[in-house]
N, C-alpha and C positions, 0 to 999 in steps of 0.2 A: 593876804585877806584877814587870814587868824587874827591879826593882831588889830586889823579894824574891827572886825568882831570883838574881841574883848570891849571896846567900845562903845558898843550899842547896846542901847537899853532893852528892856524888852518891849516896848511901845517900836522902837525903831526898827526891831527884827521882826515884828507884826506887820508893819508896814510894808519893809520889803516881800516878806512871806505874802500878802496879799498881793502885792503887784505881780509875783510870779504866777501865783495859783490862779490869778486870771488868764494869764497866756497857758495857763495846762503845764507847768516847767518846773514838774515837780523832784527831779534828778538834779535841778539846778538848785530847789530850795535844798536839797541834799547837801552837795556840794559846797554850798555856800555859807551853811548854817548848823548842820550837826555835828554833834563831837563824837571823838573817837570810841568812845564807851556808850553811846546814843541808846536808848531804851525802845522798841516799840512793842504796844501791847495789843494785841485784841481781844475783843470780849470771850471770855470762855466758852469753848466748843464752837468758834468760829467754824466755818465750811468754806471760807477763803482764804484764810491766813492763819501760819501761826507766829510765837511771839518768838522776836529777834534782839538779840543784843549785838552793838558792835555797827561801826559805820559800814563796814564791809557786807555783811549779813544783811542789815538793814536794806539796804542798795538790792542786792542779790533777791530780796524775798519782792522786792517792788517792783524790779523785771521780769522775773521768772511769771509774774501776774499781766502784765500790761502787754509780754512779748504772745499771749494767748488772745488779746483783744481781737476780734475781728470785726467791730463794728461799733462804733461811739456815736447812740442817740440823742444823750445830752450830758452836761454836767454844770455844775454850778459851786460855787466857793464863796460863802458870806465875807463880810467884812470881817476881821477877827474885833472879839470882844478882850480887852486886856486886864489887868487885876496883876501887880506886881511882878510875880516871875514865872507867871502863866498868861497864855492866851490859848482860845476857842474860837472854832469857825465852823459853818454847818457846811457840810460836803454831801451833794447827790449828786450821786451818776444811775447812768442807763444805759449798760452794752451790753455787745455780746462778746460772750468768754469762750474760748472753746470746751473748757471743762464744766463748763457750766450752764453753759445757754445764754439767753437773754435775762440779765437781772438789772434789779434796782437794787441801790444801797443807798440808805437814807442816815447819815451821822453825823456825830458831835465828834469834832477829833478836838484834844485838848492837847496843848504844846508848854512843856517847863522848859524855862531860858535860865543859863546858868553864865556869867561871866560872858555876854554874847553870843552865845550857842546855844541850837535846841538838843537838851541832852536825855529828853521824854517825851514818847509821842506815844497819847493812847485814844481807842477810838470806841467809841460806843453806837450800838447798833443792832 
């Protein structure tokens, strides 16, 4: 799959990302597109997540949060906006999580693509 990813344009990565995001298959997105040195950047002082670098640590960050979700009330991910080697989506979640209770997160998620891989994700909320 990595050889195929190197041939994908940012538009193609974004289209496949959107397809998987609509199915809430976030770990499939990571498996298919995240580079080994991917960066995951949260807003300074985020109550929910820390900065992570590397595919394994970014995965663990997500798994640790997701395993504590006790209820999903609503999720939404917009279609991507693509330009050059970046794409962005709007993401909204309304969930109940063990550590925080019921929370709503409204964010813009920005992704950088290089050689068919996502090398950086940055969240604005």
